[in-house]
C-alpha positions in Angstrom: 111.4 -106.1 18.6 111.0 -107.9 15.3 110.8 -111.6 15.8 110.3 -112.5 12.2 112.6 -115.2 10.9 113.6 -114.4 7.3 115.2 -117.1 5.3 117.1 -116.6 2.0 117.7 -119.8 0.0 120.4 -118.8 -2.5 120.0 -121.2 -5.3 121.2 -122.0 -8.8 118.7 -122.9 -11.5 117.5 -126.5 -11.6 118.6 -127.1 -8.0 115.3 -128.3 -6.6 114.7 -124.7 -5.4 111.0 -124.7 -6.3 110.4 -128.0 -4.4 112.2 -126.5 -1.4 110.0 -123.4 -1.7 106.9 -125.7 -1.7 108.2 -127.5 1.4 108.4 -124.2 3.3 105.2 -122.8 1.9 103.4 -125.9 3.2 104.2 -124.9 6.8 101.3 -123.1 8.4 103.6 -120.6 10.0 105.4 -119.7 6.8 104.9 -117.5 3.8 107.1 -118.1 0.7 108.1 -115.8 -2.1 109.5 -116.8 -5.5 112.6 -115.1 -6.8 111.8 -111.5 -5.7 114.9 -110.2 -7.5 114.1 -111.6 -10.9 112.9 -108.4 -12.6 115.9 -106.5 -11.2 118.2 -109.1 -12.7 116.5 -109.0 -16.1 116.5 -105.2 -16.2 120.3 -105.2 -15.6 121.7 -108.2 -17.5 121.8 -109.6 -21.0 119.4 -112.4 -19.8 116.5 -110.1 -20.7 117.0 -111.1 -24.3 116.7 -114.9 -23.9 114.8 -115.7 -20.7 111.3 -116.9 -21.5 108.6 -114.5 -20.3 111.1 -111.7 -19.5 109.0 -108.8 -20.5 106.0 -110.1 -18.5 108.2 -110.5 -15.5 109.6 -107.0 -15.8 106.1 -105.5 -16.2 104.7 -107.4 -13.2 107.4 -107.3 -10.6 109.3 -104.6 -8.7 112.7 -103.9 -10.2 114.0 -101.2 -7.8 116.7 -102.8 -5.5 116.0 -100.4 -2.6 112.3 -101.2 -2.7 113.1 -104.9 -2.9 115.3 -104.9 0.1 112.8 -102.8 2.1 110.1 -105.3 1.1 112.2 -108.3 2.3 112.9 -106.7 5.6 109.3 -105.5 6.0 106.3 -106.8 7.9 104.6 -110.1 7.1 101.5 -111.9 8.4 103.4 -115.0 9.4 106.5 -115.4 11.7 108.6 -117.3 9.1 109.3 -115.9 5.7 111.0 -117.9 3.0 112.6 -116.2 -0.1 113.6 -118.5 -2.9 116.5 -116.6 -4.5 118.7 -117.1 -7.5 122.3 -116.1 -6.5 123.1 -114.7 -9.9 120.1 -112.3 -9.6 122.1 -110.3 -7.0 124.4 -108.4 -9.4 125.5 -105.3 -7.6 122.8 -105.0 -5.0 124.0 -103.8 -1.6 124.1 -107.1 0.4 124.0 -105.7 3.9 120.3 -106.7 4.1 121.3 -110.4 4.3 122.9 -109.8 7.7 119.4 -109.5 9.2 118.4 -112.9 7.7 119.2 -116.5 7.7 121.1 -117.5 4.6 121.4 -121.0 3.1 122.9 -122.0 -0.2 121.2 -124.7 -2.3 123.6 -126.1 -4.9 123.7 -129.1 -7.2 126.3 -131.1 -9.0 126.9 -129.2 -12.3 127.0 -132.6 -14.1 123.3 -133.0 -13.3 122.3 -129.3 -13.5 123.9 -128.0 -16.7 122.1 -130.2 -19.3 118.7 -129.6 -17.7 119.1 -125.8 -17.7 120.6 -125.8 -21.2 117.3 -127.2 -22.6 115.6 -123.9 -21.8 118.4 -121.3 -21.9 120.8 -121.7 -24.9 124.5 -120.8 -25.0 125.0 -121.0 -21.2 127.8 -119.2 -19.5 128.9 -119.4 -15.9 127.1 -116.1 -15.2 123.8 -117.8 -16.0 124.0 -120.5 -13.4 125.5 -119.0 -10.3 128.2 -121.4 -9.0 130.9 -118.7 -8.9 128.3 -116.3 -7.3 127.4 -118.9 -4.6 131.0 -119.3 -3.5 131.5 -115.5 -3.5 128.4 -115.0 -1.5 129.4 -117.6 1.1 132.8 -115.9 1.4 131.1 -112.5 1.8 128.7 -113.6 4.5 131.4 -115.4 6.4 133.6 -112.3 6.3 130.7 -110.5 8.0 130.5 -113.1 10.7 127.4 -114.8 9.3 127.1 -118.6 9.2 125.9 -120.1 5.9 124.4 -123.5 5.5 125.3 -125.2 2.2 122.8 -127.8 1.1 123.4 -130.2 -1.8 120.2 -131.0 -3.6 121.3 -134.7 -4.1 121.5 -135.1 -0.3 118.1 -133.4 0.0 116.6 -135.9 -2.4 118.3 -138.9 -0.6 117.2 -137.9 2.9 114.6 -135.1 2.9 113.7 -135.3 6.6 117.3 -135.3 7.8 118.4 -132.4 5.6 115.3 -130.3 6.2 115.6 -131.0 9.9 119.2 -129.6 9.8 118.1 -126.7 7.7 115.3 -125.8 10.2 117.7 -126.1 13.1 120.1 -123.7 11.4 117.2 -121.2 10.9 116.0 -121.5 14.5 112.7 -123.1 13.7 111.2 -126.5 14.5 111.0 -129.0 11.7 107.4 -129.7 10.5 106.5 -133.0 8.9 104.2 -131.0 6.5 107.4 -129.9 4.7 107.8 -133.4 3.3 104.6 -133.5 1.2 102.5 -131.0 -0.8 99.6 -131.0 -3.2 100.3 -131.4 -6.9 99.7 -128.5 -9.2 100.5 -124.8 -9.3 100.9 -122.9 -6.1 100.0 -119.3 -5.0 103.7 -118.8 -4.3 104.7 -119.5 -7.9 106.3 -116.8 -10.0 104.6 -115.8 -13.3 107.3 -117.7 -15.1 106.0 -121.0 -13.8 104.5 -122.1 -17.2 108.1 -122.1 -18.6 109.9 -123.8 -15.8 107.6 -125.7 -13.4 106.0 -128.4 -15.4 107.8 -131.2 -13.6 107.6 -129.8 -10.1 103.8 -129.2 -10.5 103.5 -133.0 -11.0 105.3 -133.7 -7.7 104.0 -134.1 -4.2 107.3 -134.7 -2.4 111.0 -134.7 -3.0 111.7 -137.3 -5.6 114.5 -139.8 -5.1 117.8 -139.0 -6.8 118.3 -140.7 -10.1 121.5 -140.4 -12.2 120.9 -138.9 -15.6 120.7 -141.5 -18.4 121.4 -139.1 -21.3 125.0 -138.5 -22.2 126.5 -135.1 -21.1 126.5 -132.7 -24.1 130.1 -132.6 -25.4 129.9 -128.8 -26.1 129.2 -128.1 -22.5 132.2 -129.8 -21.0 134.3 -126.6 -20.8 131.5 -125.0 -18.8 131.3 -128.1 -16.6 135.0 -128.0 -15.8 134.7 -124.3 -14.9 131.7 -124.8 -12.7 133.2 -127.8 -10.9 136.0 -125.6 -9.5 133.4 -123.5 -7.6 131.1 -126.4 -6.8 133.9 -128.4 -5.2 135.1 -125.5 -3.1 131.5 -124.7 -2.1 130.8 -128.3 -0.9 134.2 -129.0 0.6 133.9 -130.0 4.3 
């Protein structure tokens, strides 16, 4: 009988997802994978035209959804497997594989997230950032009798040990203090897109305290903010 604990962290971009991956990757009993569905997403969405490094990602990663789900449900050398996922990468993949895994949703206040992501990807739409997809995924999993833990990145920054402890309990594993600190610099688990996205997280050694943004919110992005807030509020409602 397979005793492997497989964890999907369904994230949006700029949600502290890479720091969360580093926390799990620092556990001696865990192996972490960075966005295994990225190439599939690029092959099947307009994002291929504007995501930095898209062609390298497509050339170096598996893009067949059947092979990807087989891989995620396959054998691994450690008992805990962590998959950092972007929710909007799912597109039309058969989601039944998730029923054999632990699923958490990592989200972030759109007011904090949107300006950060817009610096790298221009002309953002709601399809690029996953709030609508996160709520739909939660509803899908709940309809299949699956519990989903929603984690707000701000709370993770404010109290990492408490939130990680709750996350570990949900996943059926023991919290490990090693999840609170990691070495600075690139990691073996990094995707090949790290040079475009991970400059800040590579300087980190722990979850940095939350700080409100000092820059004014871009006026042109307010319509997108209002749209995202509908889904974010529903997702984080108690």
